[in-house]
Steps between C-alpha positions, in 0.01 A plus 500: 500500500666819372595336170144370461358847564735648244379248242136577578564873461702464181239279336217720624658814355573320177877539534529128441259247349244349737510126562153469347268739320134448414441707189201629311225447757311698760485474877202560726584787735321414824553854628322690222306219334661574163641260244850636436695416185853427612795266502553322833865450599601232749831451681522172689188475712410872480321728260736787421326685220156608378363794301792496260688310233762243603741254344559165663734206495180303443193658342148359475246652262162535674333723243126514558529357852439649844728456802362495855666426835505134609194388694512433874281233661474641850356201681505134409575155626720337238402164645148555361643494149578135586854537366837587654625861505730415206210375290283791609778729379506330161119493478414857598794722408421481124164664580684808625499434874854599593450524878299268723449567870422164653399368837617138543214457743390164359835321512578666833185348651623158387878520550565811709842664460611233252230621262597865538865415439404315182322809368780737596760276336285478187448877488876551468508289182193609302508746211187672626556700817317299764466681831390317814288611790540295815192297583329653803234238573652154546288331619219700346234384745462307825210315340714269288831313524781658296836349422704777663508787748687823427517735798685828460827343616506277193422786259758751617804316355354557152426869546821633341503265202541710180175364356284558808267801491320469831222313678245320286122531512387530859197276484420489870331838510291401806828428678626848409183674614498314832876529555594135494860486636633281217354739243640806674847342520512460122354843429739665743803327346409626151354837598627759254567234233242391248216301657251352255133493593220245474170617648194396297187703582672682789357851530444787742689542826631143495668580169653809658648289777638250251666775296643663810730199531685617188327286235485671163376274218188292436407245232172373648261778392200362314296820452585851388343640817728293723803595291422872516475496878835327524662741252369795700663348806839475333502147361639412160243273333628199306231418244483121476406270213604140553368160404238502778490851649387732223460857622607701195153575366366599841791740556511660156314812622803592715761445226520865397781741425435677831516183711763312301791611728330297775434185295696197385420165340536145629395146419533334843428151361513420127574166334693432176188398307333837560827675419523311170136567409470860619835644607619650826507870593474574128155339515397741778628800304333390178170425674497830686556704183230300317262605776579870475785545749745774404824335373708744706326388820540127445860517373595714799344244732696223325837667547595833659223503762578140590871572532444795728259308722769243578802729515653385171633841406702393197223383265164588350582769242665513160756761601878544537644346816213255543530120488464374144193283556316565176217351299467560125130489407303487180258759646386630837154351447609147404784494753673213324865472601717451192840555665578511873813633667589413859775717647612583146510136384281390213288209622575192290515123543880533508482747789286263706754226434766696692321465834621273778239254625409470866446154650135424587391458862215336687471194277360287784254747652180296445480275805128446536364174634310282249123546513196289420147586391375465858725788607279742304179429690304783663266389783145630502444794735192692605403807301686655210849410384770762427589517129782695331359720224737539206488839326633468142778747424576560868708327766261611773222254578163520675388323815170337407276255690263235361294208617673218314373152416621194688549129451499294816702698753698692233438841343536471121551723197212685337566527126167676442645799688859448381619403849785246513761394755828670584779377725832636624765241590815595688798415278806630687528187714427676828165378634298327227200731547208454263192726470192449283227732387294617204546753222259656252583642160739257331246344268645149539258219427751216545861424596746701706774764473789513747793738553802549726479870414269610781532858616650588730622195688514278190351183630312266268164639398258272315149565370276231362172323455623146567697406813693220326612744232595754767718243676666396175574862409646583842719188510624557146636838611730319742624271224593789266640715789238770460307673226146487359303182430165438330317170557190373322324169570795344679779600264741792476407699189744786546790604720795732521785422741627798703781341702681818602334557840178358353462836325721518191591283205857415402397503133531787250205738505390379156448148641306642795289712267410205276432272796270760656305510174436125523432526873240769446322278246497215750344730762238628256405138429388479865253781434675793666392840379792690653754664272788409734388195701849411625585838646147515639572173683830648615331800660220308674695455828506877559282594801180693437483842671131593504444864597858518631393379842825531696554385857687699763787253459560617146374182336206464266220353711307285253444138411791335319352584161248217453712208614352280766 
C-alpha cells in the first residue's frame, strides 16, 4: 500500500503525470454550489487533483462540459429491471449511476440463500459498484406461501461479505412495534450497522418506537408532510421514482438546500423500457430541476448525501482522495451523461466485455399445478364482495366493497365498474394453494394478464375478464419457466420469459426492452388504462393495511387484501 500511496501523492502534487486528466471543463462543487473551472486528475481509481492544471498519461478534452460525482441509487431491487445484475450494470451505468444499493428481496423470497449468493457473486464482477443489503423479510408475510425462509441464522454468514452494507428494508414494522421475537433477533444482530427502513404511513409514537430499533432510512414516503416528520425524527429520506411508485413530484417541496443532507434518490423498481424512454436517476434530477428544485439540492441528494447515509465514505464529491466515480454532463439542467467513469475507468463496451459472467440459478422455480377455467370461480355470498382498488402510480391499494352481479351460483365480473377477476396461484411447489377475488382499476375489457413476478412471495398472479384466458395465461407461465403473459380470445398475444427464478431474463437488456414494448401494446389491446400494467399486476398480492390496524401480535389485522 505504501507504494500506492506514494503514487497518489506524487500524481496529486503534480510531481509526476496523472494516469488520466480531464481538461478544459468545470466541476460542480457540492459544498459551495459553484461551477469551478479546473482540470481533474485521476490516479487509478482515485481523484488526486482539482483546482489546478495537470498533465496526464492520458488526457481527455471536456471543454464546455460539467463534471459531477457519480449517482447513487440508494434502494432498488435489480430483479424488477427484469434482467440479471450484469445486464443491469450494462443498462444503467451509462446513465451515470455508478453505485447501486440493492436488496435481493425478490430472488431471496424464491430461492433463499442461493439467490443472495447469486447477487453477491455478481456484485464482485460488475463494473458498477453494486452493494447488497441482506433481505430482512423472507418470507415477507404469513398470508402467502413464499419459496424460502431466511431466519437470522441464515443471514449472519453473509454479514462480513465485502459487498454487504447491512440489513435491507425492514418491512414488518408491526412486528417491530409489537416486539415480534424473529424481528428483534434480526434487529439485534445488526444493531449499530445500517438497517434500512420501510414504513409507509407510519407516524407518531409508533414511528418513534420503530426508529428506536436503530432504523435510519425510508423510501416509502408519499407526502411531504410524512417525509418532514421522519426527517425531524432522524431518518434519511430516499425520494423514490420507479415504474409504478412515483413519489418525486409529491416530495419536491422537501428537496431544498437546507434539507438535502438528509435526502437521497432511489428507483426501487424500474424496468428497461422506462429506462430507455426516460432514463434512470438522471430522469429524476432533470425532472426536479424542470420543476424548480435547486440543482445543488438534487445533485447532493444523488451523490454525497446518499453516500453518507449508507456509510460509503469514499465517494460523492469531485475532490482529491475520493473515488473517481464521475459523470461528464452537457449541462446541469439536461443531466445527459456523455462520459461516465467508474472507479477511474472510462465506461465503454470494451470495459463491459472484461467482466466474468455468473451462472444463472433457479431455472426450474415455477412448479405450479396446471389450472382450468373452473378454478377461477367465485361462489355467490351474501352482501358485498371485497375488491382490490388499484391506485395508478402507487403500489398501495385500497380495500373496497361492492355488490357484484352473479350468474347461477357464481359471482361474475362487472365491466361497467371496471371490476374484473384476480387470482394468486402458489408456484413454488409447496401446497398448490389458489385464491380468487376481484380487482378494480385495470381497465381490461377482455383477455387476461399473468405474471410470476408477484410481490413479495412471487407466486403467479393473474388478472382477467375471461376464465379460459386466465387459465391459458397461468399455464403458459409454467411452460416458459416464468415471466409475463398476455392472452386475448384464447391465444397468447404477448409474452416475455423470465426463467431466472421466474423474475429475470437471460437475454440482453435490449431484447428485454424491445419485448416489453410489444408486451405493453398487447396489454393495451385488452383495454387497460394503466401506464405499467405488468408491474401493477406484480404488486397486487401485497396486503392492504387500512388505517394501520395492528394486532397485539404484531401482525396487520385485516382481510387478505380482497382475495376470497
